N, C-alpha and C positions, 0 to 999 in steps of 0.2 A: 213215386210221389215227387213232384217237383217243388221248387222253393215257394211258389205262389200258393200251392195247396197247403204247405206247412204253415205259412204265414196266416192263411185263412182259418186253419184249425186253432192256431194259437189265439187269434183274435176271438173266435167263436167261444172258446172255453176260458177266455180271460187269463191266459198263462203268459207271464213275462219271461224274458230270457233267463233271469236268475232262477226262477222256479223250474223252468224246463231243464236247465243244467243240473239242478239238484235232483229232479225226478230221474233223469237218465243215469246219473251217478249212483243213486240209491238202487235203481233197478239192476244196474250192472253188478253192483256188489251183492245184491240178493241172489242173483243167478250164480255168482262165484261161490257163495256160501252153500247153496243147495247142491252144487256139483261136488263140493268137498265134504258134504254130509256133516258140516260143522253145526254146532248148536247155535241157533239164531240168537242175536243179542236182543235185550229188551227194546221195545219200541220207543220212539222219541217221546211219545206222550208221557211215558213213565220216567224217562231219564233226560229231561230237558230243562236246564236251569234258566233258559231264556224266559220262562214264565214267571220266575220269581222277581219280586221287586225289592226284596231285602234278604239278608243272610245273617244268621246269628253268630257266625264265626268269621265274618269278613267276606267280601265278594271273591269268589274263585277267579283265578287268573284267566281261565278260559272265557269266562263271561266278560272280563275286561277286554280281551282280544276281540270278542264279538262286537262289543260297543265301539271299539276303535274302528273296526271295519265299517260298521253301520254309519258312524258319524262322518268319517272322512273319505271313504273309498267306494262304497256302494253306489252313491250318486254319480261318481265319476267313471262309471262303466266297469268297475271291478266286481264281478260276481264273486260269490263265496269261493268258488274253486279257483278262479283267476287270482284272487288275492292270496289264497293259500299257496298257490304255485309260486307267486312272487316271493313270499317270505321263505318258502321251502328251498328255492334255488339259491337265495343268499345264504341261508343257514348251511346248506350242504357244501357250499364253496368254502366256508370258514371252519366247519367242524370235521373232526376226524371220524366221527360217528355219523354215517349217512342214514338219514331217516326217510321213510316213504312219504309221498304226497298225501296219502290217506291220514297220516298222523296230524298233519297241519290242517287238513279239511275238517277233521273232527274238532280241532281246537277252534278254528274260525266259526264253525257251526255250533259251537258250545254244546258238544255231545260227549258222552262218555263219563258223566258223573252220576253216581248212584245216590239217590236221595235217602238220607237217614234223619233220625230225630235231631242230630247235632249239626246237620248241614249236608254238605256234599262230599263224598269220598271219591278217591281216584279209581279209575277203571279204564282198561282199553289199551291203546297203543303205547309204544316204547317211550314216546315223549308225552309225559303225563298231561292230561287235559286240565285237571283242577288247578294245578300249580305248574307253571312253565319255568324253564331254566333261564339263567342270566343271559346267555347268548341270545336267546330269542327276544327277551325283554330289550336288550341292547339294540337289536335289529328293528324292533317295532317302534322304538322311541328315537333312535339316532340314525338308522340305516335306510329309512324310507324318505319320500319327498316331504311328508309332514313330520316336523320335529316336535317331540313331546317331552315333558318333564318326567323322566323315569322315576325320580325319587318320590314324586307326588302320586304316581300311578301304581307303583309296584313296591315301594318301600314298606317292609313289614312293621316298621315302627309307626306307620300311619295306617291304622285299620279303619276301613270304610265299610259300613254295613248296608247303606241304602244306595240303590242304583242311581237315583236322582242326585245324591251327593257326589257319587263318583263322576257323573257326567259333568259336574261343575269344574272338574280338573282337566277335562278334555279340551284344553286350550292350546292351540299350536304355539310353539316357541318360534318367534320371528326376530329379525334384527331390531324391529321397532319396540318389542316388549322384553327383549333379553336383558337380564340384570346379571352382571358378572359376580363372582364370589367376592372380589375386591374391586370396589369402584369408588375411590375417595374423590368424588368430583368437586369437593370443596377445596382441594389442594391444586397448586399450580401444575403438579406433575400428573394430573389426572390423565387417564387414557382418552385420546381423541376418538371421534366417531369412527375414523378409519380403522383404528386399532380394535375397537369394540366389534365392528363388523367382521374384521379378520379373525378375532377370537371366536366369534360365533361360527364361522365357517370351519375353523380348525378343530373345534371340539364336537360339533354336532355331526359326527360321523360314527361309524362303528368303532369299537375299541381297537381293532387291528389297524384301521385306517388312521385313527388318532395317534397310535404308536408311530406309524410311518411319518405322520405330519411333524411329530416332535423331533425327528432327525433331519428335517428340512429347514435350513437356516433362513430361507425366504419366508417361512411361516412362523418362525420363533423369534425373529429379531423384533425389538420394540422396547418400550419403556420397562422399567423395573416392575411396575405394577402389572403390566401385561405378562411378564415372565413369571411373576408370583402366581397369577391366575393359572397359567399353564401348569405350574408345579402342583397346585391344589387340585386341579381337575385330573391330572395324571395320577396322583395318589388316590383320589376317589375311585378311579377305575382300575386300581391294582397295578399301576405301572410304576413301581417303586424306584427302579434304577433310573428311569427317565426323570422322575420327580426329583430325586436326589441331585441329579446333574444340574437342575435349575437352582436348587437350594445352594449348591456350592458356588454357582455363578453369582448369586445375590448376597453372598456373605459380607461383602464390603459395601453394599448399597446403603447409603444414608437414609434413603426413603423407606425401606422395608425391614432392614436387619434387626430392628428392635421391636417390631410389631408382634402382637400376640399370635396372629395368623402364621407368620413366618416361623417364629420360634417353636410353636406347638407342632407345626408340620415337620420342622427339622428334628425335633425330639422323637416323634413317631417313627420317622425314617431311620434314625440312628438306632433306635431300639429294634426295629425290624431287621436291621443288619447286625444285631448283637453287639452294638457299640454303646452299651448302657452307661458307661462312665461318662462319655461325651454327652449322652442324653441328659444325665443328671446335672451336669454343669450348665447345659442349655436351659433346663427348666428352672434351676435355681436363679439364673440370671433373669428369667422371665418373671418369677415370683417377686424378686426385688423391684422389677419395673412396675408390677401390678399393685404393690403395697400402697395403701392399707387394705385395698380390696382383696377378696379371696375368690379366685376363679376355680371352680370345682374341677373342670377338665384338667387344668394345669397340675393341680395337686394329685389327682388320680394318676396322671401320667408319671409324676415324680415318685409317688409311692410304689408304682409298679416297677419302675426302673431301679429304685433302691433295693427292692426285694430280689429282682432278677440278678442284679450285680452282686449282692451278698451271697446268693447261692453259687454263683460262678466263682467268686473268690474263695469261698470256703471249700468248694469241691477241688479247686486247684491248690489248696493249702497255703493261700496267700494271707489269710487272716485266721485268728484263733477262734475257738468255739465261743469264747466270751464275747469277742468282737462281732462274731456272726449273729449271736442272739441280740446284741445291742442294735445292729442294723435292722434286724427283723422287727424289733420293738419300735424302732423309729418309723418304719413303714406302717406298722399297725396303728400307731398313734395318728399318723397322717390320714389313713383310711377312716379312723374313728372321727376325726374332725370333719371329714367330708360327709360321713353318714349322719352326723348331727345336723348337717345343713339340709340334705335332700332325702334321707331315709331310703336311698337306692340299694337294690340287692347286690350290685357289683362291689361296692366297698364292704358290704355286710359279709359276703361269702369270703372275701379276702381276710377280713378281721377274724372270722371263725377259723380259717385255715391257720393263720399265724398264732392265734391264742392256743390252739391245740398243739402246735409245734413248740411253743414256748413253755407250756405247762410242765411242772415237775411230775413226770409220769410215775414216780414212785409213791406219790401221795394220792391215795384213792379218793379221799374227800375233796381234795383240790380238783381232781379230774372231774368228779361228779358235778361240782359247782360250775366248772368251765362249760360242761355240756349243757347244764341248765341255763346258763347265761347265753349260750349260743342259740338255744331254742327260742329264748325270749327275744334275742336280737333279730332272728330270722322272721319270727312272727310279726315284729314291728316294722319290717321292711316292706317295700312295694312289690315284692315278688309276685303276688297273686294277680296284680294288675298286668304285669308284663307277660305272665304265662298265657293270658288271653290273646296275646298278639302273635303267638306261634313263631318265635324266633329261637334259633339254636341256643344262644347264650343264656337266655333265661331258663329254658328247659334243662340244659345241662347243669346250670348252677343249682337248680332245685334238686336234681339227682345227686350232685356232689354233696349237697347238704345232708341228704339221707345217707350217703356213704360215710360222711364224717360222724354221723350219729349211729353208725353201724346198724342201720335199719334196712338190712339187705333184702327182706321180702318186698318192701316198698320200692327199693332201688330197681330190682329187676322187672317189677311190674311197670314202673314208670318208664324205664328204658324201652321196653317193648312198645308201649303205647306211643311214646314220643317218636321213635324211629319209624313207626308205621304211619304217623300222621304228618311228618315233615317232608318238605320238598328236598330232593336229592341235592339241589344246588345250595340249599341252606346248610345241609349236613355235608360240608366240604371236607376234603382231606386236611386242610389247614385247621378247621374247627376241631376235628377229632384229635389231630396231633397235639393241639394246644391243651385239650382236656387230659389226654393221656400223660403229657409232660407234667401237668399240675398234680395229677394223682400219684405219679411215680415219685415226684419230689416229696410229697406227703408221706408216701410209703418209706422213703429213704430216711427222712428226718424225724418221723414219729413211729418207729417200728413197734414199740410196745403197745401202741393204741390200735394197731392194725389187726384185722382178722384175715383168714385165708380167703374169705369171700371177695375181698378187694381184688385179688389176683384174677379171680374168675370174671369179675366185672371188667377189668382192664383187657382181658382176652376178648371179651365180647365187643369192646370198642375197636380193638385191632382187627377183628374179623370184619366189622362194618367198614373200616378204612380200606381193607383189602378188596371188598366188593366195589368200592368207589373207583379203585385203580384198575379194575378189569376192563 
């Protein structure tokens, strides 16, 4: 059969190039499955989230990828398979784990999700279809010709249920509509258009390329405002060492050194590098600058650093037990002030930890009252709202609360459900390590309130961490 005959048949049966490519690919895979005597997967009619217009747990990531392809690439000649190959090639160049083209085709085609009463569950290839990992999100939003706002499309704190609402966020990032994190255009030192355009080019690339850009002096030279933007974007993308380098460069800058954005970033980085004494000094300076206003994030950061520094000093026998408890009380009071403002679960779980560490564990009545107060505090927090958003920190905080209440039947039930439902990238090694560290601190400093079941729970978390490292 020659080319003209093929074209005539396609026209006769109204089959376009995209549909033909899909048919050939599906036929080839069906033949492979028959040859291998494998059980056939359910048909697309039963497992196809493209038909849904809304989702009760938020839109699956694979559907988001499908909409990105349909909106920006299909009309420009990228068939489903061609687009999948494009992102597959970029992914495998950057990842140590090589994945098959089939994995990406299933994602772009929005296949592999099994419909349940509660939404869509993951099923299929190694790269999960319902929830994709951070590297692929980075490629889709920063590594292709069309630049997109990753935080608006994939941030778990922004849960979108309706497809039409999601499509409203499918707006390309361009130099014309780009808004930097810091752009004080009412000041004389504002970034000029040339700097804004250069910032756009420097950051709208994959994380690996951005890291390389940060070591290129031709791309990092500019105003202090420009450099602070680079530091903020570097921190946002997990490039702490690179971010801290710019923070150090800017420490004498009259323009930015006393700003909230600069000092909060500096404190976060210092804490990440276990320099909490310096972080505390930085945050206390900022709080004095902010008075009489109370900035919740600044106070949260300060309470966390005070707590961590107290543990470090007590462990190294720098301070007495009396002083140690005094510092923990100081941190608890600060968390309490924050909770009174926002009722957020984060200060709540920290208050509960600290109250149980500070309680006189020889007084049974006092312990019981502390536990009852903790339950009341947790019930009055916004934890239930955050649990709907499926992020690791709210889930693990809810589990930790059950640990602190020694409700271990509920602990292990929740843990299994949460670990089964969350994306591997959300349950990162860092996330689990942070949780294990928190629980082991509690175990060390509240030994009389601990049961043996806590050890079993920590072992399960360590097992999960080991799986991530494989």
